Backbone bond lengths (Angstrom), bond angles and torsions (degrees), N, CA, C in turn:
res aa  C-N    CA-C-N  psi(-1)  N-CA   C-N-CA  omega(-1)  CA-C   N-CA-C  phi
1 M - - - 1.457 - - 1.529 110.15 -
2 T 1.315 115.84 151.67 1.454 120.75 179.79 1.525 110.73 -76.67
3 T 1.329 114.18 165.81 1.468 119.43 177.90 1.520 111.29 -61.25
4 T 1.332 116.13 -39.14 1.467 119.88 178.99 1.522 111.51 -61.23
5 T 1.325 116.19 -41.08 1.468 120.42 178.81 1.519 110.71 -63.53
6 H 1.327 116.18 -43.14 1.469 119.78 177.93 1.524 110.88 -62.30
7 L 1.331 116.79 -39.86 1.460 119.99 -179.89 1.522 110.88 -66.18
8 I 1.324 116.72 -41.79 1.467 120.50 178.22 1.527 110.30 -61.04
9 R 1.321 116.16 -42.41 1.466 119.79 178.69 1.526 111.07 -64.31
10 A 1.330 116.93 -39.29 1.464 120.62 179.06 1.519 111.04 -65.33
11 V 1.325 116.20 -40.07 1.466 120.29 178.72 1.526 110.13 -65.95
12 R 1.321 116.80 -43.36 1.461 120.35 177.49 1.524 111.00 -60.66
13 S 1.317 115.89 -38.33 1.465 119.96 178.07 1.525 111.23 -62.71
14 E 1.335 116.45 -40.80 1.463 119.94 178.52 1.525 111.54 -66.14
15 W 1.330 116.98 -40.51 1.462 119.84 177.40 1.531 110.59 -63.60
16 A 1.334 115.53 -38.14 1.469 119.48 -178.48 1.522 111.85 -64.36
17 K 1.317 116.83 -27.21 1.471 120.19 179.35 1.523 112.30 -71.88
18 L 1.325 116.14 -19.21 1.464 120.61 -175.40 1.523 110.20 -94.67
19 S 1.309 116.56 78.73 1.459 120.27 176.25 1.520 109.43 -70.47
20 W 1.336 115.94 169.14 1.469 119.53 -178.18 1.516 112.06 -65.39
21 R 1.343 117.13 -16.27 1.466 120.47 178.45 1.523 112.60 -92.37
22 D 1.307 116.74 1.96 1.463 120.23 -178.78 1.532 110.16 -65.20
23 P 1.348 117.71 141.56 1.475 120.35 178.24 1.520 113.72 -56.45
24 L 1.334 117.13 -23.12 1.459 119.60 177.78 1.518 110.95 -57.61
25 W 1.346 116.34 -44.53 1.462 121.11 -177.56 1.524 112.24 -85.47
26 L 1.336 117.03 -32.60 1.461 120.25 -175.49 1.518 113.20 -83.67
27 A 1.325 117.55 -24.73 1.456 119.37 -174.37 1.526 113.44 -132.79
28 I 1.325 116.99 -55.00 1.466 119.84 -168.26 1.527 112.03 -65.51
29 V 1.335 117.62 -53.67 1.463 119.67 -179.77 1.525 111.86 -63.76
30 P 1.351 119.85 -46.37 1.473 118.47 177.37 1.525 113.51 -58.60
31 I 1.331 116.80 -41.46 1.467 119.26 179.22 1.518 110.47 -65.62
32 A 1.333 116.71 -42.32 1.464 121.04 -178.89 1.524 111.38 -61.30
33 I 1.320 117.13 -32.09 1.469 120.89 179.36 1.526 111.28 -85.34
34 L 1.331 115.75 -46.90 1.464 119.55 -172.62 1.524 113.06 -74.04
35 L 1.323 118.69 -31.25 1.463 119.99 -176.31 1.526 112.16 -62.97
36 P 1.337 120.11 -53.08 1.472 118.04 177.91 1.523 113.28 -66.57
37 V 1.331 117.06 -31.61 1.458 119.68 177.08 1.526 110.16 -64.84
38 A 1.335 116.45 -46.56 1.463 120.55 179.82 1.526 111.60 -64.76
39 L 1.331 116.57 -41.22 1.469 119.61 179.32 1.526 110.78 -63.33
40 N 1.328 116.65 -45.55 1.462 119.50 179.75 1.522 111.74 -65.35
41 A 1.340 116.47 -37.48 1.458 119.45 178.11 1.526 110.87 -65.35
42 S 1.331 116.59 -42.12 1.465 120.52 179.09 1.521 110.85 -63.41
43 L 1.338 116.04 -43.56 1.459 119.62 179.54 1.527 111.40 -66.75
44 A 1.337 116.21 -36.26 1.467 119.51 178.26 1.520 111.21 -65.04
45 L 1.329 116.33 -42.37 1.463 120.03 178.06 1.522 111.08 -64.33
46 A 1.339 116.24 -41.38 1.459 119.68 179.05 1.520 111.29 -65.79
47 T 1.334 116.11 -40.81 1.463 119.97 178.60 1.523 111.06 -64.86
48 R 1.331 115.60 -40.07 1.469 120.21 179.60 1.520 110.81 -61.97
49 M 1.315 117.39 -41.09 1.463 120.06 -177.80 1.520 112.59 -71.20
50 N 1.334 116.97 -29.47 1.463 120.50 -175.94 1.524 112.80 -106.23
51 K 1.316 116.41 8.24 1.458 120.47 -176.75 1.529 110.52 -68.65
52 V 1.330 115.44 135.23 1.463 120.74 -179.32 1.526 108.75 -130.17
53 N 1.327 116.86 123.22 1.466 122.55 176.22 1.529 112.57 52.73
54 G 1.311 116.22 38.52 1.462 119.60 175.85 1.511 114.66 79.16
55 A 1.340 118.50 2.02 1.462 120.39 -179.04 1.518 110.12 -71.57
56 G 1.295 115.29 152.72 1.463 120.06 179.12 1.509 111.44 88.82
57 G 1.301 115.58 175.60 1.452 120.09 -179.89 1.508 111.35 122.87
58 M 1.328 115.47 160.78 1.459 122.49 -176.24 1.515 110.65 -95.33
59 D 1.330 115.53 144.43 1.452 122.21 172.60 1.522 109.22 -110.00
60 T 1.326 116.44 155.43 1.466 120.68 -175.19 1.514 111.69 -59.36
61 N 1.338 117.18 -41.46 1.461 119.23 -175.77 1.522 113.72 -78.11
62 N 1.321 116.88 8.39 1.467 120.05 172.15 1.527 111.20 -123.81
63 A 1.333 117.28 1.86 1.459 121.67 -173.24 1.522 112.92 -70.71
64 G 1.324 117.77 -23.29 1.463 119.95 -177.96 1.513 114.24 -97.19
65 Y 1.336 117.37 12.07 1.465 120.35 -172.99 1.526 112.84 -58.31
66 W 1.330 116.93 -52.44 1.460 119.01 -176.40 1.526 111.95 -69.62
67 V 1.313 116.92 -25.42 1.470 119.72 174.32 1.520 109.51 -66.17
68 M 1.333 116.37 -43.20 1.460 120.52 178.31 1.522 111.87 -65.38
69 V 1.319 115.95 -38.98 1.466 120.28 -175.63 1.524 111.67 -73.11
70 F 1.334 117.17 -45.31 1.461 119.72 -172.02 1.530 113.80 -106.25
71 S 1.318 117.58 -52.50 1.467 120.37 -171.10 1.519 112.36 -59.26
72 T 1.314 117.16 -44.86 1.460 119.84 -176.18 1.523 111.98 -62.68
73 I 1.324 117.22 -41.13 1.463 120.69 -179.47 1.525 110.73 -71.26
74 I 1.329 116.80 -41.52 1.467 120.40 179.34 1.523 110.36 -61.38
75 L 1.319 116.73 -46.56 1.459 120.73 -179.10 1.523 111.50 -67.81
76 M 1.321 117.12 -37.09 1.464 120.55 176.26 1.519 111.57 -60.23
77 S 1.339 117.04 -38.36 1.465 120.95 -177.09 1.523 112.31 -61.34
78 A 1.332 117.12 -26.80 1.466 120.08 178.65 1.518 110.47 -64.94
79 G 1.326 117.03 -47.33 1.459 120.34 178.60 1.507 112.49 -66.50
80 V 1.333 116.63 -39.65 1.465 121.22 178.85 1.527 110.28 -61.36
81 S 1.320 117.02 -45.89 1.466 121.00 179.43 1.523 111.48 -64.14
82 S 1.333 116.67 -40.58 1.459 120.61 -178.77 1.522 111.36 -62.96
83 L 1.337 117.29 -46.61 1.464 119.96 -179.68 1.523 111.01 -68.46
84 S 1.314 117.55 -41.79 1.465 120.76 -179.75 1.524 111.40 -64.08
85 N 1.331 116.81 -38.03 1.462 120.36 -179.09 1.524 112.43 -67.85
86 E 1.327 117.61 -22.78 1.464 120.30 176.13 1.528 110.62 -61.22
87 F 1.324 116.79 -30.89 1.461 121.21 179.80 1.528 111.56 -93.11
88 K 1.327 115.43 -32.17 1.465 119.17 178.14 1.527 111.15 -63.39
89 Y 1.340 116.58 -40.54 1.463 121.24 -178.03 1.525 112.88 -102.90
90 A 1.342 116.31 11.14 1.465 122.52 175.20 1.523 113.93 60.24
91 T 1.326 117.25 23.21 1.466 119.29 177.36 1.526 111.36 -79.97
92 A 1.338 116.84 -16.86 1.463 119.50 177.77 1.525 110.64 -62.88
93 E 1.330 116.57 -38.30 1.465 119.44 179.75 1.519 111.07 -63.12
94 L 1.323 116.29 -37.27 1.466 119.71 177.31 1.526 110.19 -65.12
95 A 1.331 115.91 -41.64 1.461 119.78 178.56 1.523 111.02 -64.06
96 Y 1.324 116.33 -38.29 1.464 120.00 179.84 1.522 112.07 -71.29
97 T 1.309 116.36 -26.15 1.468 119.27 177.66 1.521 110.86 -68.21
98 T 1.328 116.05 -40.58 1.468 120.05 -179.26 1.522 111.98 -85.28
99 Q 1.339 116.99 -22.78 1.457 120.98 -179.25 1.530 109.34 -140.21
100 P 1.342 117.58 98.81 1.465 120.51 -174.40 1.525 114.92 -69.39
101 R 1.308 118.52 -14.62 1.460 119.40 178.16 1.525 109.27 -75.56
102 R 1.318 116.36 99.78 1.466 121.10 -172.86 1.527 113.65 -62.74
103 W 1.305 117.94 -31.54 1.456 120.82 -175.05 1.523 112.12 -69.39
104 L 1.328 117.77 -16.59 1.458 120.27 -178.06 1.529 112.08 -67.18
105 L 1.324 117.43 -33.18 1.468 120.15 -177.00 1.523 111.48 -63.43
106 P 1.345 120.35 -56.61 1.470 118.68 178.64 1.525 112.97 -66.91
107 T 1.337 117.20 -31.59 1.468 119.38 -179.74 1.527 110.91 -67.84
108 A 1.329 116.42 -42.31 1.462 119.82 177.82 1.527 110.68 -63.64
109 K 1.315 116.99 -39.54 1.465 119.99 178.42 1.525 110.36 -66.53
110 L 1.325 116.92 -36.46 1.456 119.56 177.73 1.523 110.74 -63.01
111 I 1.320 117.10 -44.39 1.465 120.37 -179.82 1.524 110.49 -62.03
112 V 1.330 116.35 -46.91 1.465 120.47 -176.94 1.523 111.56 -68.55
113 F 1.327 116.66 -56.20 1.463 119.53 -174.90 1.526 111.73 -74.95
114 G 1.338 116.86 -28.50 1.451 118.98 174.82 1.512 111.99 -66.22
115 L 1.342 116.64 -42.09 1.463 119.99 178.05 1.522 111.41 -68.20
116 V 1.324 117.15 -37.87 1.471 120.03 176.21 1.527 109.77 -61.31
117 A 1.337 116.54 -45.38 1.460 120.65 180.00 1.523 111.24 -62.62
118 A 1.324 116.71 -44.54 1.467 120.51 -179.46 1.524 111.13 -64.88
119 T 1.329 116.75 -42.32 1.466 120.44 -178.51 1.523 111.87 -67.41
120 A 1.334 116.36 -44.64 1.468 119.97 179.11 1.525 110.73 -64.30
121 T 1.318 116.55 -37.91 1.460 120.35 178.47 1.526 110.99 -67.14
122 L 1.322 116.50 -40.38 1.465 120.10 177.48 1.524 110.66 -63.05
123 A 1.335 116.73 -43.01 1.464 120.37 179.32 1.529 110.86 -61.43
124 T 1.322 116.64 -43.08 1.462 120.50 179.17 1.518 111.07 -63.95
125 T 1.326 116.01 -42.69 1.461 120.46 179.83 1.524 111.22 -63.27
126 L 1.322 116.91 -40.50 1.464 120.29 178.42 1.526 111.34 -64.35
127 I 1.334 116.78 -40.41 1.465 120.26 177.67 1.529 110.07 -58.73
128 L 1.323 115.61 -44.28 1.462 119.89 -177.00 1.529 111.84 -71.18
129 L 1.326 116.90 -47.73 1.456 119.86 -173.50 1.522 113.11 -76.81
130 A 1.345 116.79 -32.77 1.462 119.96 -177.99 1.521 113.09 -94.87
131 G 1.339 117.05 -34.99 1.461 120.18 -175.10 1.513 115.45 -90.81
132 F 1.330 116.98 -41.73 1.459 119.84 -173.42 1.530 113.78 -66.61
133 P 1.346 120.33 -36.74 1.467 117.91 176.23 1.526 113.32 -60.63
134 T 1.329 116.90 -26.07 1.468 120.58 177.77 1.522 111.23 -81.68
135 V 1.333 116.04 -41.91 1.472 120.54 -177.74 1.527 111.12 -74.79
136 F 1.332 116.15 -38.49 1.471 120.68 -178.73 1.534 109.60 -124.04
137 P 1.330 117.85 65.59 1.474 119.99 -174.48 1.526 113.45 -63.30
138 D 1.337 117.42 -29.24 1.452 119.47 -178.39 1.523 112.46 -76.28
139 V 1.333 117.31 -19.85 1.465 121.74 -179.14 1.525 111.32 -106.97
140 W 1.339 115.88 -41.43 1.467 121.05 -176.76 1.527 112.44 -103.97
141 G 1.330 116.86 13.96 1.453 119.80 -175.56 1.516 114.67 -63.27
142 R 1.342 117.33 -24.76 1.472 120.29 179.84 1.525 112.31 -82.11
143 V 1.321 117.14 -11.79 1.467 120.87 -178.55 1.520 109.23 -76.51
144 D 1.323 116.17 127.23 1.462 121.67 -174.50 1.521 109.75 -128.26
145 L 1.314 116.36 114.20 1.459 122.17 -179.31 1.518 112.28 -60.49
146 T 1.321 117.57 -35.94 1.462 121.24 -173.77 1.531 113.43 -93.55
147 S 1.320 117.37 1.52 1.460 120.21 176.90 1.525 109.57 -75.02
148 P 1.338 118.71 162.14 1.472 119.91 177.56 1.532 113.77 -53.64
149 P 1.355 119.88 -44.80 1.467 118.42 176.19 1.528 112.86 -63.06
150 G 1.343 116.93 -36.53 1.461 120.21 178.73 1.511 112.22 -66.55
151 L 1.323 116.88 -44.16 1.455 120.86 178.75 1.519 111.16 -65.39
152 R 1.331 117.23 -35.31 1.471 119.35 176.28 1.519 110.73 -63.44
153 L 1.317 117.14 -43.30 1.459 119.62 178.18 1.526 111.36 -58.55
154 L 1.324 117.03 -37.97 1.467 120.90 -175.68 1.523 112.77 -64.02
155 W 1.342 117.53 -34.99 1.464 118.25 -179.48 1.523 112.62 -103.80
156 A 1.335 116.31 -35.33 1.461 118.86 -173.38 1.526 112.96 -78.71
157 L 1.324 117.09 -33.30 1.463 118.96 -179.59 1.527 111.66 -68.96
158 P 1.345 120.69 -44.11 1.469 119.25 172.47 1.527 112.70 -61.53
159 F 1.324 117.13 -37.58 1.466 120.12 176.71 1.523 110.34 -62.89
160 F 1.328 116.64 -41.52 1.460 121.22 177.49 1.528 110.81 -61.59
161 A 1.335 117.13 -42.19 1.468 121.27 178.12 1.528 110.76 -62.06
162 F 1.331 116.84 -41.16 1.462 120.90 177.04 1.525 110.08 -62.42
163 A 1.329 117.21 -41.43 1.462 121.07 -179.91 1.523 111.60 -67.29
164 V 1.327 117.61 -38.09 1.470 120.50 177.36 1.528 109.88 -63.28
165 T 1.329 116.86 -41.30 1.459 120.66 176.40 1.529 110.62 -63.36
166 T 1.316 117.10 -39.05 1.464 121.35 176.22 1.520 110.83 -59.23
167 L 1.323 116.23 -45.75 1.459 121.17 178.72 1.524 110.86 -61.31
168 G 1.337 116.78 -46.31 1.461 120.26 -179.10 1.512 112.73 -62.58
169 L 1.326 117.64 -43.16 1.459 120.95 179.29 1.523 111.38 -66.51
170 G 1.326 116.75 -36.26 1.456 119.41 176.50 1.513 111.83 -62.84
171 L 1.327 116.61 -43.57 1.466 120.18 177.58 1.527 111.16 -66.81
172 A 1.347 116.42 -36.89 1.464 119.77 178.91 1.524 111.17 -66.56
173 A 1.327 117.81 -31.33 1.462 120.63 175.52 1.521 110.80 -69.84
174 L 1.337 116.29 -31.72 1.460 120.29 177.09 1.522 111.65 -78.42
175 I 1.343 115.73 -41.94 1.476 122.05 -178.66 1.522 107.09 -133.62
176 P 1.325 119.03 93.97 1.472 120.84 -175.74 1.529 113.27 -74.86
177 R 1.317 115.55 58.69 1.462 122.35 177.13 1.522 107.20 -131.55
178 P 1.328 118.56 103.46 1.467 120.07 -173.08 1.523 113.87 -58.21
179 G 1.338 116.77 -39.37 1.459 119.04 179.77 1.518 111.87 -64.15
180 V 1.325 116.72 -39.33 1.459 121.03 179.54 1.529 110.64 -67.44
181 V 1.325 116.39 -43.55 1.468 120.72 -178.27 1.524 111.00 -64.27
182 V 1.327 117.03 -51.87 1.466 120.31 -179.15 1.524 110.31 -63.53
183 G 1.335 116.70 -41.16 1.464 120.36 178.63 1.517 112.41 -62.35
184 A 1.336 116.20 -40.87 1.473 120.19 -179.97 1.528 110.62 -64.64
185 I 1.336 116.86 -42.06 1.463 120.03 179.75 1.527 110.74 -66.36
186 L 1.336 117.04 -42.91 1.466 119.94 178.00 1.521 111.19 -64.10
187 L 1.344 116.70 -39.55 1.472 120.29 178.66 1.523 110.50 -62.44
188 W 1.327 115.66 -42.79 1.463 118.58 179.61 1.528 110.85 -66.51
189 K 1.324 115.57 -48.69 1.470 120.42 -174.10 1.524 112.30 -66.71
190 F 1.327 116.90 -48.94 1.457 120.30 -174.01 1.533 112.99 -98.52
191 G 1.329 116.64 -12.27 1.450 120.18 178.90 1.519 111.93 -101.60
192 I 1.320 115.86 -71.72 1.466 120.18 -174.18 1.520 111.71 -65.49
193 E 1.338 117.04 -46.08 1.466 118.37 -177.97 1.527 111.86 -68.36
194 T 1.329 117.54 -32.69 1.470 120.09 176.07 1.520 110.37 -71.59
195 F 1.335 116.31 -41.41 1.462 120.37 -179.93 1.525 111.33 -64.32
196 S 1.333 116.99 -30.98 1.467 119.42 -177.89 1.520 111.86 -60.22
197 A 1.343 116.81 -26.50 1.468 120.27 179.19 1.525 111.93 -72.72
198 M 1.336 117.56 -15.22 1.456 121.62 -178.58 1.517 112.78 -91.81
199 L 1.320 117.03 -2.77 1.455 120.63 176.77 1.529 109.40 -70.18
200 P 1.330 117.48 163.82 1.476 118.99 173.76 1.524 111.03 -49.67
201 L 1.322 116.75 143.77 1.452 122.48 -166.68 1.524 113.49 -51.09
202 K 1.333 117.85 -49.60 1.458 120.49 -176.83 1.525 111.23 -64.03
203 I 1.330 115.90 -41.33 1.467 119.94 179.29 1.520 110.10 -68.71
204 A 1.340 116.41 -42.37 1.467 121.12 -178.85 1.522 110.68 -60.52
205 N 1.322 117.05 -41.92 1.463 120.06 -179.36 1.519 111.64 -61.74
206 I 1.324 116.45 -39.47 1.465 120.34 179.96 1.514 110.86 -71.70
207 V 1.343 116.73 -46.39 1.466 121.11 -177.18 1.521 111.06 -63.44
208 Q 1.334 116.55 -43.88 1.459 119.82 -176.89 1.524 112.65 -66.78
209 Q 1.312 117.27 -25.23 1.461 119.90 176.71 1.526 111.85 -61.13
210 W 1.355 116.25 -23.44 1.459 120.58 -176.48 1.523 113.02 -108.04
211 M 1.323 117.74 4.19 1.450 120.16 179.25 1.533 110.22 -71.37
212 P 1.331 118.90 123.86 1.472 120.77 -173.42 1.523 114.16 -59.43
213 F 1.323 117.72 -51.41 1.458 119.33 -175.42 1.521 112.10 -68.84
214 K 1.309 117.81 -35.91 1.460 119.47 177.10 1.523 110.53 -62.07
215 N 1.330 116.10 -41.12 1.457 119.46 176.84 1.527 111.46 -67.49
216 G 1.334 116.05 -43.01 1.455 119.48 -179.40 1.514 112.70 -62.50
217 E 1.320 116.74 -43.02 1.464 120.43 -179.79 1.514 111.54 -68.89
218 L 1.327 116.70 -38.19 1.458 119.51 176.31 1.531 109.89 -62.47
219 G 1.331 116.13 -44.40 1.454 120.36 179.55 1.515 113.25 -66.43
220 A 1.332 116.39 -27.01 1.460 120.79 -179.52 1.519 113.01 -81.41
221 G 1.334 117.38 -3.42 1.457 119.51 174.75 1.511 115.47 117.36
222 Q 1.334 117.38 4.42 1.452 119.77 179.66 1.523 110.92 -75.74
223 Y 1.322 115.88 149.57 1.468 120.98 177.88 1.523 109.37 -53.45
224 P 1.328 118.79 128.42 1.473 120.20 -174.65 1.520 112.39 -69.47
225 T 1.316 115.29 127.42 1.468 121.73 174.63 1.517 110.88 -114.05
226 I 1.330 116.97 -4.20 1.464 122.01 177.03 1.520 108.07 -134.23
227 R 1.316 115.72 163.89 1.460 121.03 172.47 1.529 107.03 -94.97
228 P 1.318 117.79 112.76 1.466 118.93 -175.43 1.517 111.97 -62.95
229 A 1.333 115.46 140.07 1.457 120.58 -179.93 1.520 111.82 -74.28
230 F 1.329 116.91 -5.98 1.458 120.52 -172.94 1.522 112.52 -113.71
231 G 1.327 116.23 13.37 1.446 120.47 168.76 1.510 116.94 87.15
232 S 1.324 118.71 -19.69 1.466 119.82 -176.37 1.520 109.15 -159.49
233 P 1.333 117.96 161.33 1.465 120.35 174.93 1.520 112.77 -58.60
234 T 1.327 117.39 -38.10 1.457 119.78 179.71 1.522 110.87 -65.14
235 G 1.329 117.15 -38.98 1.458 120.58 175.78 1.516 111.89 -64.31
236 A 1.338 116.52 -38.47 1.464 120.59 178.07 1.523 110.93 -64.57
237 L 1.341 116.44 -41.44 1.462 120.25 178.74 1.525 110.77 -66.70
238 A 1.322 116.88 -39.39 1.461 120.80 178.00 1.525 110.68 -63.62
239 Y 1.322 117.39 -36.58 1.468 121.81 176.93 1.516 110.95 -61.29
240 F 1.329 116.50 -46.88 1.467 119.39 177.98 1.525 111.06 -62.90
241 A 1.332 116.83 -43.21 1.461 120.66 -179.55 1.522 110.93 -63.17
242 L 1.334 117.23 -36.56 1.464 120.78 178.91 1.524 111.00 -65.06
243 I 1.327 116.30 -42.36 1.464 119.84 177.24 1.525 110.29 -62.01
244 A 1.332 116.61 -46.23 1.463 120.70 -179.74 1.521 110.93 -61.25
245 A 1.335 117.30 -44.22 1.460 121.18 -179.39 1.528 111.06 -65.21
246 T 1.331 116.66 -38.10 1.468 120.32 179.03 1.521 111.08 -63.90
247 V 1.326 116.69 -44.85 1.465 120.36 177.92 1.524 110.50 -62.00
248 F 1.334 116.59 -40.84 1.465 120.15 179.71 1.528 111.01 -64.09
249 V 1.310 117.52 -44.15 1.467 120.79 179.55 1.525 110.36 -63.55
250 L 1.330 117.34 -44.20 1.463 120.42 178.50 1.526 111.11 -61.82
251 G 1.332 116.35 -41.65 1.456 119.56 178.62 1.515 111.96 -64.65
252 T 1.324 116.70 -41.50 1.461 120.79 179.82 1.523 111.24 -66.14
253 I 1.340 117.60 -39.73 1.466 121.32 177.63 1.519 110.83 -64.11
254 R 1.322 115.89 -44.82 1.465 119.35 179.52 1.524 110.82 -63.17
255 L 1.331 115.85 -42.03 1.457 120.69 179.51 1.524 110.72 -60.17
256 S 1.308 116.63 -44.12 1.459 121.11 -178.71 1.518 111.52 -66.73
257 R 1.322 117.13 -45.68 1.459 120.41 -178.32 1.515 111.95 -67.71
258 R 1.308 116.02 -40.00 1.464 119.19 179.47 1.523 110.84 -62.92
259 D 1.320 116.77 -44.74 1.465 119.93 -179.29 1.510 111.63 -68.74
260 L 1.334 116.38 -38.21 1.469 119.50 -179.39 1.521 111.23 -65.36
261 T 1.324 117.60 -34.94 1.448 119.67 -179.16 1.519 112.95 -76.84
262 T 1.337 116.82 -14.19 1.476 119.07 -179.30 1.513 112.01 -106.19
263 D 1.358 118.12 3.48 1.460 120.20 178.60 1.517 111.32 -63.99
């Protein structure tokens, strides 16, 4: 059989593992969608009650903020846990017995969980951009689904979610410990990247230009808080995706070599 056929079979195998009772469908995806929706609804209600002379309100290029902060990490954790559990419960060895191409396991998980993350993120974005301006016209009235920032959110935010999942799976292939992987990403995103803004101004401006998540979020449609080192939001998003892909490739190579040496 060709490599493509083997990959299709591996992807089908991953889908087959996700029964309707899987926590992915019962908890992770619903939370990833409902959490930013609930947060935005709560903030909209609070803004409506305290609004004075038309002040306040949401703009399109800030509408995906909570999706970037919460949904992407929550959805990434599903793939990280799935790959890590293959080694925790020794099911990876069974998979390698039936399919000696080691790289197929993380690649199939990337396709499955990456598409789930992208789809759930797209659904959440559509709810916010299409539904909230109608439900909260006084707060979300400036948000426009068909504007350039709105259209960027529709394609770039799901792409960003896919890239975050790629990064998580790459780290999980290097360190198959879900708590360590998720903790490391949260530490980097909310610790190191936040701390970089507290450096002296000139140094902070340079350092933040190279921060992966800041570039990724800017490229995904978030209001720019840094000047991208790559000239455009699309370049910033490509930079983040390149880092994520590099980590994934390194993790897959290490996984393959480690298993091959222990056969």
